[in-house]
C-alpha positions in Angstrom: 148.6 172.7 54.0 146.4 175.7 54.7 146.9 176.8 58.4 143.1 176.7 59.3 142.9 173.3 57.7 145.9 172.1 59.7 144.3 173.3 62.9 141.1 171.6 61.9 142.9 168.1 61.4 144.9 168.7 64.7 141.7 169.1 66.7 140.6 165.6 65.5 143.3 164.1 67.6 142.2 166.1 70.7 138.8 164.5 70.8 136.9 167.8 70.6 134.0 166.4 68.6 132.7 164.3 71.5 130.3 166.0 73.9 130.3 169.3 72.1 128.0 168.9 69.2 124.3 169.8 68.7 123.5 167.3 65.9 123.3 163.5 65.6 124.2 161.1 62.9 127.7 160.3 61.7 129.8 161.9 64.5 131.2 160.4 67.8 128.2 160.8 70.1 127.1 157.5 68.6 123.8 155.9 67.7 123.1 155.0 71.5 123.1 158.7 72.3 121.1 159.6 69.4 118.3 157.0 70.4 118.3 158.2 74.0 117.9 161.8 73.0 115.3 161.2 70.4 113.2 159.4 73.1 112.5 162.5 75.3 113.7 165.8 73.9 111.8 168.5 72.1 111.4 168.1 68.4 113.9 167.5 65.6 114.3 170.4 63.3 114.7 169.4 59.6 114.7 172.6 57.7 115.8 172.3 54.1 117.7 175.2 52.5 114.7 175.9 50.2 112.4 176.1 53.2 109.7 178.6 53.6 110.9 181.2 56.3 108.8 183.9 57.7 108.3 186.9 55.5 109.5 189.2 58.4 113.2 189.7 58.2 114.9 189.6 61.7 118.5 189.8 62.8 120.2 187.2 64.9 120.0 187.6 68.7 122.8 189.7 70.2 124.2 187.0 72.5 128.0 186.7 71.6 127.8 183.0 70.9 125.0 183.3 68.5 126.9 185.8 66.3 130.3 184.0 67.0 129.0 180.5 65.9 126.6 181.3 63.1 127.5 181.6 59.4 125.4 182.6 56.4 124.0 180.0 53.9 126.4 181.1 51.2 129.7 181.3 53.5 132.5 179.2 52.4 134.1 176.2 54.2 137.1 178.4 55.0 134.7 180.9 56.9 133.2 178.1 58.9 136.8 176.7 59.9 137.6 180.2 61.0 134.3 180.4 63.2 134.9 176.6 64.5 138.5 177.5 65.6 137.3 180.6 67.5 135.5 178.7 70.3 135.8 175.3 72.1 132.5 174.0 70.9 133.7 173.0 67.4 130.4 173.8 65.7 128.8 176.4 63.4 125.1 177.1 62.7 124.1 177.9 59.2 121.2 180.4 58.8 119.7 182.1 55.8 119.0 185.9 55.3 116.1 185.7 57.6 118.0 184.1 60.4 116.1 180.7 59.8 118.4 177.8 61.1 119.0 175.6 58.1 121.7 173.2 59.4 124.8 172.7 61.5 128.4 171.9 60.6 130.9 170.3 62.9 134.7 169.8 62.4 133.9 166.2 61.8 131.5 167.2 58.9 134.3 169.4 57.5 136.9 166.8 57.7 134.8 164.3 55.9 133.9 166.8 53.1 137.5 167.7 52.6 138.8 164.1 52.6 136.2 163.3 50.0 137.7 166.0 47.7 135.7 169.0 48.7 137.1 172.5 48.4 137.8 175.2 51.1 136.0 177.6 48.8 132.9 175.5 48.5 129.7 176.9 49.9 129.1 175.7 53.5 125.6 174.3 52.7 127.4 171.5 50.6 128.5 169.8 53.8 126.0 171.0 56.5 123.9 168.5 58.4 120.1 169.2 58.2 119.3 166.7 60.9 120.0 168.5 64.2 118.7 168.8 67.6 117.3 172.2 68.5 115.1 173.6 71.4 112.2 175.8 71.1 112.4 179.2 72.8 109.8 178.3 75.6 111.3 174.8 76.2 111.7 174.2 79.9 115.0 174.2 81.9 114.3 170.4 82.4 114.4 169.6 78.8 117.6 171.6 78.3 119.3 169.9 81.3 118.5 166.6 80.0 120.0 167.5 76.6 123.3 168.7 78.3 123.4 165.6 80.4 123.3 163.6 77.2 126.4 165.4 76.0 125.1 168.3 73.9 127.5 171.2 74.6 125.6 173.9 72.9 122.0 174.0 71.9 120.4 176.4 69.3 117.0 177.8 70.5 114.5 178.6 67.7 111.1 180.4 67.5 108.0 178.9 65.8 109.3 180.0 62.4 112.5 178.3 62.8 114.5 181.4 63.3 117.7 181.1 65.4 117.1 183.2 68.6 119.9 182.3 70.7 122.3 179.5 71.8 122.5 178.1 75.3 125.3 176.2 77.1 125.4 174.4 80.4 126.7 177.6 82.0 124.5 180.3 80.3 120.8 181.3 80.9 119.5 178.2 82.6 118.3 180.1 85.6 115.0 181.5 85.2 114.9 185.4 85.8 113.5 186.4 89.3 109.7 187.0 88.6 107.3 189.4 90.5 105.3 187.6 93.2 102.2 188.0 95.1 101.4 186.8 98.6 98.2 184.9 99.6 96.9 184.1 103.1 93.7 182.5 104.5 92.7 182.5 108.2 90.0 180.5 109.8 87.3 181.6 112.1 86.5 179.8 115.4 83.8 178.4 117.4 84.0 179.1 121.2 83.0 176.2 123.5 83.4 177.9 126.8 85.0 180.7 128.7 83.8 183.5 126.5 84.0 186.8 128.3 86.9 186.0 130.4 89.3 186.8 127.4 88.3 190.5 127.9 91.2 192.6 129.1 89.4 194.4 131.8 88.4 190.9 133.2 91.6 189.0 133.0 93.9 191.7 134.4 92.1 191.0 137.7 91.1 187.5 137.6 92.6 184.8 135.2 90.7 184.0 132.0 90.4 180.9 130.2 88.7 180.0 126.8 88.3 176.7 125.0 87.8 177.0 121.1 88.5 175.3 117.8 88.9 176.7 114.3 86.4 175.7 111.5 86.9 175.5 107.8 85.5 179.0 107.1 88.2 181.5 106.0 89.0 185.1 105.3 91.2 185.3 102.2 93.8 188.0 101.5 95.8 188.5 98.3 98.7 191.0 98.4 100.2 192.2 95.1 103.3 194.4 95.6 103.6 197.4 93.1 106.5 199.1 91.7 105.2 202.5 92.9 104.0 203.8 96.4 100.2 203.5 95.5 97.9 201.6 97.8 94.7 200.0 96.9 92.5 198.3 99.3 89.6 196.1 97.9 87.0 194.5 100.2 84.9 192.0 98.2 82.5 191.5 101.2 81.8 195.3 101.6 82.1 196.0 97.9 84.6 198.8 98.6 87.8 200.2 97.1 90.0 202.8 98.8 92.9 204.3 96.9 95.9 206.1 98.5 98.8 207.8 96.8 101.3 206.5 99.5 101.3 205.1 103.0 101.6 208.7 104.4 98.3 209.6 102.5 96.7 206.7 104.2 98.0 207.5 107.6 96.9 211.2 107.4 93.5 210.3 105.8 91.7 209.5 108.9 90.3 206.4 107.1 88.0 204.2 109.3 88.1 200.7 108.0 89.6 197.4 109.1 91.8 196.9 106.0 93.4 200.3 106.5 93.9 199.9 110.2 95.9 196.7 109.6 98.1 198.6 107.0 98.7 201.5 109.5 100.1 198.9 111.9 102.1 196.9 109.6 103.4 200.1 107.9 104.8 198.5 104.5 107.5 200.3 102.8 106.2 199.5 99.3 103.1 200.2 97.4 100.5 197.3 96.8 97.1 196.2 95.9 95.2 194.3 98.6 92.2 192.1 98.0 90.1 190.7 100.8 87.1 188.3 100.7 85.4 186.0 103.3 83.5 182.7 103.3 81.2 183.9 106.2 78.8 186.9 106.5 79.7 190.0 108.4 78.5 189.9 112.1 78.5 186.1 112.2 79.7 185.7 115.7 82.6 183.5 114.6 85.4 186.1 115.0 85.2 187.1 111.5 86.9 190.6 111.7 89.8 189.0 113.6 90.2 186.4 110.8 90.3 189.3 108.3 93.0 191.1 110.2 94.9 187.9 110.7 94.9 187.1 107.0 96.1 190.5 106.1 99.0 190.5 108.8 99.9 186.9 107.4 100.1 188.0 103.7 102.5 190.9 104.7 104.4 188.5 106.8 104.9 186.1 103.9 106.9 188.8 102.1 109.2 189.7 105.1 112.7 188.2 105.6 112.4 188.5 109.3 109.0 187.0 110.0 106.8 187.6 112.9 106.2 184.8 115.4 102.5 183.5 115.9 102.4 185.5 119.1 103.6 188.6 117.4 101.0 188.0 114.5 98.2 187.9 117.1 99.4 191.1 118.7 99.5 192.9 115.3 96.0 191.8 114.6 94.6 192.8 117.9 96.4 196.0 117.7 94.8 196.8 114.4 91.2 195.5 115.2 90.8 196.3 118.8 92.9 199.7 119.2 93.2 201.2 115.7 89.7 200.2 114.1 88.3 200.3 117.7 86.1 197.2 117.6 85.5 196.2 121.2 86.2 192.5 122.0 88.4 189.9 123.6 91.7 188.1 122.6 90.5 184.6 121.9 89.5 185.3 118.2 93.0 186.4 117.1 94.7 183.5 119.0 92.3 180.9 117.4 92.8 182.2 113.9 96.6 182.3 114.2 97.2 179.0 116.0 94.2 177.0 114.7 92.9 173.7 115.8 91.7 173.1 119.3 93.2 175.3 121.9 92.9 176.1 125.5 93.9 179.7 126.1 95.0 181.1 129.3 95.0 184.8 129.9 96.2 187.1 132.6 97.9 190.5 133.1 101.5 189.2 132.5 101.3 186.8 129.4 98.9 184.9 127.5 99.4 181.3 126.6 98.0 179.0 124.0 97.8 175.2 124.8 97.3 173.3 121.8 95.0 170.2 122.3 95.8 167.0 120.7 92.8 164.9 120.3 92.5 161.5 118.8 91.1 161.7 115.2 88.0 159.6 116.0 87.1 162.0 118.7 87.4 164.9 116.1 85.5 163.0 113.6 82.6 162.2 116.0 82.5 165.7 117.2 82.0 166.9 113.7 79.2 164.6 113.3 77.4 165.7 116.5 77.7 169.5 116.0 75.4 171.7 113.9 76.3 175.2 113.0 73.1 177.2 112.6 72.9 180.8 111.3 70.1 182.6 112.8 70.3 185.3 110.1 70.0 188.0 112.8 72.6 190.7 112.4 74.4 192.2 115.3 77.0 194.6 116.4 79.6 192.7 118.6 81.5 195.8 119.4 78.5 197.6 120.8 77.5 194.4 122.7 80.8 194.1 124.3 80.7 197.8 125.4 77.4 197.1 127.1 78.6 193.9 128.7 81.6 195.7 130.0 79.3 197.9 132.0 77.4 194.9 133.2 80.5 193.4 134.7 80.6 196.2 137.3 77.9 193.9 139.1 79.7 191.3 141.2 76.9 188.8 140.6 77.6 189.0 136.8 81.3 188.7 137.5 80.6 185.4 139.3 78.8 184.1 136.0 82.2 184.6 134.2 84.1 182.9 136.9 81.7 179.9 136.6 82.2 179.9 132.9 85.9 179.7 133.4 85.5 176.6 135.7 83.1 175.1 133.1 85.9 175.6 130.6 88.2 173.5 132.5 85.6 170.7 132.8 84.7 170.8 129.1 88.5 170.5 128.4 88.6 167.3 130.4 85.7 165.8 128.7 87.2 166.5 125.3 90.6 165.0 126.2 88.8 161.8 127.5 86.4 161.7 124.5 83.2 162.0 126.7 81.4 163.9 124.0 77.9 163.5 125.6 79.1 165.1 128.8 80.7 167.7 126.6 77.4 168.5 124.8 75.5 168.8 128.0 78.2 171.3 129.2 77.2 173.5 126.2 73.8 173.9 127.6 75.2 175.1 131.0 77.5 177.4 129.0 74.6 179.1 127.3 72.8 179.5 130.6 75.8 181.2 132.1 76.5 183.3 129.0 73.0 184.7 129.3 73.5 185.7 133.0 76.4 187.8 132.0 74.3 190.5 130.4 70.7 190.9 129.2 72.0 191.9 125.8 73.2 188.3 125.0 69.8 186.9 124.2 66.3 188.0 123.1 62.9 186.4 122.5 63.7 185.3 119.1 67.0 183.5 120.0 65.4 181.9 123.1 62.7 180.6 120.8 65.3 179.1 118.4 67.2 177.6 121.2 64.1 176.1 123.0 62.8 174.6 119.7 66.0 172.8 119.1 66.1 171.4 122.5 62.6 170.1 122.3 63.6 168.5 119.0 66.4 166.5 120.6 69.5 168.7 120.8 71.5 167.9 123.8 72.9 171.5 124.3 74.1 174.6 122.5 75.2 178.0 122.7 75.3 181.3 120.8 78.6 182.1 119.4 80.3 185.5 119.8 79.0 188.3 121.8 75.4 187.6 121.4 72.1 188.9 120.1 72.5 187.3 116.7 75.0 185.3 114.4 75.4 181.6 114.9 74.2 178.9 117.3 76.2 175.8 117.8 74.2 172.7 118.8 75.2 169.2 120.0 73.0 166.5 118.8 73.0 162.7 118.7 72.8 160.9 115.3 69.2 159.6 115.8 68.1 163.2 116.4 70.1 165.2 113.8 67.5 165.3 111.2 64.6 166.3 113.5 66.8 169.2 115.0 67.8 170.3 111.5 64.3 170.4 110.1 63.2 172.3 113.2 65.9 174.9 112.8 65.0 175.3 109.2 61.3 175.8 110.0 62.4 178.5 112.4 63.9 180.4 109.5 67.6 179.5 110.1 70.3 178.5 107.8 72.5 175.5 108.5 76.1 175.6 107.4 78.4 172.7 106.6 80.6 172.1 109.6 84.2 171.0 109.3 86.9 171.6 111.9 90.1 173.2 110.7 93.3 171.7 112.3 95.6 174.6 111.2 95.7 178.2 111.8 96.4 180.9 109.2 98.4 179.9 106.2 100.3 182.0 103.7 102.2 181.4 100.6 103.6 183.2 97.7 103.2 182.5 94.0 104.4 184.1 90.7 102.2 186.9 89.1 100.6 185.1 86.1 
């Protein structure tokens, strides 16, 4: 007997047909496997030898198995046997001159053909099976894994025209190639309930500071897209600006004076990138917006680091970029709030600043959201300039006492929050506003006083201006029965009311594949 034929029949006694074929029908996988496979996997290719292949002639893929396990339509059985005996898969794939997959042949198909009187010199298409399982080139890894788990040992992958592109096995090409990624981050802004002014360094290095704040669902968003080169592009949607630099060194020596560039100079990334920043709030809102911008950018870079910065380190980087490099005067509470999120009592002194997260029962949080109104006065202001003036005011001992009283009130408000004594908490906001105005004459003006007084007359229990003062947002506490009246009054005063939702978390970052 011919040596290849002897080897072929010897294989039959070793059981190599099972678990190594890519077709279904008469072989040893059995009808139960056929039914299971048909229920979930891809499509069944049924391409006859006289099918209509693409007019574009292409060659087979260069994967070694593809060349080793494929035969031309006019090859002989002897050619197929030699191919089958060259690998452990016991199968060959029949293609035409355009690489279109026409059928498959296993050792079982060959044995049956020869037993029935077929010749070794007969063309292979005489015994090929045209009902076979294939996968599309874009089929998912999950689909392939299910086929392999059912016992298919090698699977042909074809394109839309039916051309054989490559072959996959359980050990080959199942891992997705590592794709380029981008990093995203969003950082919330804050509302300050009490203690503002005591978070300024020149105050708490002498006397301990304390602030009570919470983050709200208004965010600064940052998207960081790494580049293959060293180029840096900084896009601000809020300011409608785009700054381009050939490299980090070019940025460092440019003398650029913008917040995005300041954060980059502090982070000092070693790669090029495109950075996109946008915000849900207007510039000069008094909500700590510039700190949220700096925090979001820091977090986006942190997302791509192996050795990630801690929350306290992220605060320090954002503070350094905003306060020291960009030279926006202000305190520390904004960065802490944006990074840590939720309700926080923040203690500040010359040694270490500590953030104490406040755990409130959910009904207290829900009720507080219903009782608070966030009111945009639509009056723009420069918080950095205001802080500089207020610093000069604190040389007056009487004004320092106002800040000390604000710290004491902060502790009281903290206790009211923990116990759910929200009416008392609302009344404290009124006291906080009176104390804040006593710190500096720049905090309020006639327009702001008129807005506040009108809200109180309409039923507001208390409120305060957020941020350094002179403009931005008011926060008012109202009872349910008075909310409509207060809201209507504020609108008549030319103010805009914002949806108010507390944010329990601080800055978030994540990475995703480039689309």
